N, C-alpha and C positions, 0 to 999 in steps of 0.2 A: 334343750327345751326348758322353758321357764313359764310360770303361770302365777296368777294372783289367787284364783280359787279353782279347785278341782273337786268334782262331785260324781259319785257313782249312781247312775240312773237305773242300772239293771246288771244282770250277770256279765254281760259283754259290752255294756255301753257306759261311756264316760262323758261328762260335760266339763269343759275347761273355759274359764273366764279370763280374758286378758292374757292370752297365751302367745308365746313367741318361740319359733323353732328355726334351727339352722344346722347344717352339716359341717360348718367351719369351726375350727378350734380357736381358742384364745379369747381374750376379753373384748376384742373389737372385730367381730366377724365381718367377712367381705359382704355377706348378704344375709337377710333374715326374712321370715314370713310372720306377720302378726295378725291375729284374729281377736276381735272383741268377744266372740262367742263361738266355741267349737264343740261339736258333738261327734264322738267317734264310736262306731259299732264294730267290734272286732270281727273280722271275716266278712264285713259288709262295706259300708261307705262312711265317709266323714263329711259333715256339712259345716260350713263356716259362714259367719256374717261379719261385716266390718273388716274385710281382709285388705291388707296392704303388703306389697312386695317392696323391700327396702335394700339399698346398698349401705355400705359403711357410712356414707356421707348424707344420703337423703332418700326419701321415698321415690320410687320410680313408677309405680302403678297401684291403683286401688280399685277394688270391685266390691259391690254391696253383698254379693253372695257367691259362694264357691263350693263345689262338691267334687270329691275325688275318691277312688276306691282304696280300701285298706284290707283287701282280701289277701288270704295266704297264697293263693295261686296268682300267676301272672295275668295281667289284664291289658287288653288293647286300649289305646286312648292317647290323648295329648300328654306330652312330657313337659317339664318345666321350660318355659320360653327363655330365650336369651336376648339381652339388650346390650348394645354398645354404641359408642359414638367416637368418630375420629375425623381428622381433617382430610384424610385420604379417601375414606369410604363414605363419610357422612353418617347418618343414623343407620344402624344395622339391627334388624329384628330377625330372630330365628325361632321357628315354631315346630319342633320335632313331633312327629306322629309315630307312635309305636304300635306294631301289629304283632300280637302273640299268635303266630300262625300254627304253632304246634308245641308240644311239650319240649322238644329238643331243637327247635329252630324258631327264628323270629326275624322281623324286618323293622327298620327305622327309616322313615323318609323325613328329611329335614329341608324345607325351603328356607332360604335366607335372602332377605331383601336388603340390599345395600343402596342407600339413596343415590350415591354418585356412581355406582357401578352396575346396578341392575340385579336381576333375580338369579340366584344360583340354586341348584338342587343337588342334594346328596342322598344316595340310597345305600344303606348298609344292610347286609344280610349276615346272619350268624347261624351256625349249626354245631351241635356237639352230640355225636352218637358214640356208641361203644367202639366202633372201628375208625372213628375220625372226628376231626373238628376243623372249623375254618371260619374266617372272617373275610368278607368281600365288601369293599367300599368304592363307590364311583361318584365323582363330583363333576358337574358341568356348569360353566358360567359363560354367558355371552356378555363379555366385558364392554361397558360403554366408555371406559377410560383406561385402556391398556397402555403400557409403556413400550418404548422402542428398545430393541436389543440388537446385538451383533453376534455373528458366529465366529468361531476361531478360524475357520477356513473360508470365510466370506466377509469382507469388511463392510458390506452394505448394512443398512438399517432395516429391521423387520419388526412387524407388530402382529400379534395374534389376538384376535377378539374372541375366537372360539377356544376357550380355555378349559382344560380338564385335568383330572388326576384319577387314575385307576390303580388301586392297590389291593392286594389280597395276600393272605397266608393260609395255607391248608396243610393238614397232616392226616394221612390215612395209614391204617395197619391192616395188612393182608397176610395172615400167617406169619412167616419169618421176615416179611418184607415191610419196610416203611417207605411210603411215597409222600413227597413234599412238592407243593406247587406254590411259588411265591411270585407275585406280580408287582411292578412298580413302573408305571408308564405315565409320563407327564407331557403336557402340550408344549411347554416352552421353558427356557432356563430361569425365568423370574418367578414362576408360579409358587414354588414351595417356600421360598424366602418371603415372598410378599404376603402369603396367607398362612404363615407358620403358627400364629396364635389365634386364629379364628375358630368359630364354632365347628367348621368343617376342615380345619387346618392340620398342619403336620404334627404338632405336639399331641393333640388328642388321638390321632391315628397311631402315632408311635407308642403312646401309653397303652392303648387297647391291644396292640399286637404283642408288646412286651409282657403284659400281664397274662395273656393267654398262652403264648408260646415260649417266652423266655428270650426271644430275639426279635428284632424289628427291622424296618427298612433302613437304608443308608441315610445319613444325616442330610438335612435340607440343603446345606451348602455344597454337597457333593454332586457334581454334574453327572456322574456315572451312576445310572439306575440299573440295578441288577434284577433280572427275571430268570427264574430257574425252575426246572422240572427234573426231579431226580428220584431214583429208587435205590434203596440200599438194604443190605442184609448183613447183620452182625452175628457172628458165631462165637464159639468159645475162644478160638485162636485165629479167626479169619474175618475179613471184612471185604465186602464188594459194594461198589457204588457206580452207577451209570446214569447219565442224564445229559441234558442240554442246558446251555446258559446263553441268554441273549442280553447284551448290555446296551443301554441307550445312553449315548453321550449328548447331553442337552445343548452343549456348545459346538456341536458338529452338525452342519447343515446336511440333511438327509442321512445323518448318522454315518457319513463317510469315514473310512479309515479306523473304524472301531472294531477291534478283534472280537470275534464271536467263537464260542466253543460248541460245536454241533457235530458229534457229541463229545463227551469226556467219560472215559472208563477207568476205574481204579480197582486194584485187587491187592490186599495186604494179608500176609501170613505172619502171625506174631509168635515168635519163639516156640516153634514146634520141635520136639526132639527127633533126631534121626532114628530110623528103624533099629530095633534092638539087635537084630541079626548083624547089621553093619557094625554096630559098636562092639559086639563080641568078636567079630572077625579082626577088628583092630586092637583087641585086647584092652578096651576101655571100660572101666567100671562106671564112670559117669558119661552119659551120652551127650555128645555135642548137640546144640540147639541151633536151628536155622530160622531165619526171618527173611521175608521176601516182600518187596514192594514193586508192583508193576502198574504202569499208567500209560494210557493212550489218549491223545487229544487230537481232534481234527479242528483246525482253525480256518476261518475265512473272514475276509473283510471286503466291503464294497468301497472301491476308490473312485468310481465314476458312475454315471447314470446310463452307461451303454450295456454293460454286462451285469448279470445278476451276482456273479462272484468274480472279483477282479484279482484277488490274491488268496491262495490256499496253502495250507501247510499241514503236515503230519508230524507228530512227535511221539516217540515211544521211549519210555524210561524203564529200565530193568535194574533193580538194586537188591541183590541178595547179600546176606550177612550171616556169619557163622560165629558162634561163641562156645567156649568150652572152659570148664573150671574143674580143678581137682585139689583136694586137701593135701598139704605137705606136712608130714610129721605131726598132724593134729594141732599145730600151732599157727599155721598160715594156710592160705588158699592161693593156688596158682590159677590165673585166668589168661585166656588167649582169645582174642577177638580179631575179626577181619571182615572186610566188606568190599564189594565192587559196585561201581555205578556206571552203567552204560546208557547213553542217551543218543538217539538217532533222529535226524531231522530230514524231511523232504519238503522243500519249499518251492513255490513257483508263482509267477504273476507279476504284479506291479507293487513295489513298495510305495508308501505315501510320498507324493510329490507335489511341487508347487504348480498349480494349474495355470498360473499367470506367466510361466516361463516357457518359451518355445523349446520343444524337444525334451522337456523334462519327463514326459511320460515314457518315451523310448529309453532314456537313461535309467529309468526306475525299474525296467523289466529285469527279471532274474529267474534263474532256475538252478537250484543247488541242492546237494545232498551232503550231509555231514554226520559224522559219528564221533562221539567222545567217550573215552573209557578212563576212569580213575579208580583208584583203590587205596586202601589203607589197612 
């Protein structure tokens, strides 16, 4: 913030002459707001005259009068507009509208007009309560100038004018349980890369999720979009997690041949000592410690449009380990460790096959059971 003259008009009111403000660092900020005359009342409103909105290179918009809230609590209203111009989209104007619907939740609706593409709409909802927090975002664009693309399993050309991206991240806490819901659903394989830097694009969504949750959606060039719902409980020496995972492959028509985990269950026991009575019966002063990892996954994938589930699979993993240590002469420590890994599979249905080759479906049929045991 800089100004030529600043004057106190009252206990909570200031008047600024020839003032300039920006949130950008450095001697040459990307944008600034300038006002010939600005009056600010703390906890109330600010009024400005002779207002101009400027980029680093030139002014972009000027208004004779402007008023905005400077209250301590959140206020509903219009947010700072966005302006851009490109050869692909033409002139782009974004005008976000913020609604402070409550103390712990709010909504932002952002219509974006692209001269060469049409009107898109983005609705974002946020909440933050004692037992949970979340961000939901949905964008829809009826594209007037969409591009063609091809699928990996279909060489034809396709074009999607009804374009969308739905993304969300949520965390809830219920006693000892944590529940997470993450969504990432996209209309076509070109959307995320094409709108990665826009006002409703990938980079802004990624930053919002990362800041709130510490993790975010897959990168925009990754065609595999992960959608998960899981619950987990973490104890002193144990961990349990169960849930479902749906993966959308943007380059697979109808999402054929994409492996889904519905459900996945996991239990871990971390370094728990054996019962003391057992150690005494073996004459051990130091009790051996046992660890255990168990996991069950149910897989399915759709390989054609005839059956709902064309290939299924069960996988069970059982991995116990034992460790024991004992001092030797007060100068060394003797350690003994061992583990087993048992994996069992039960698979059936049709493996992915080339639909253009006669008889490929029949050759892809299989039904097998396997078990593998290793140890060290």
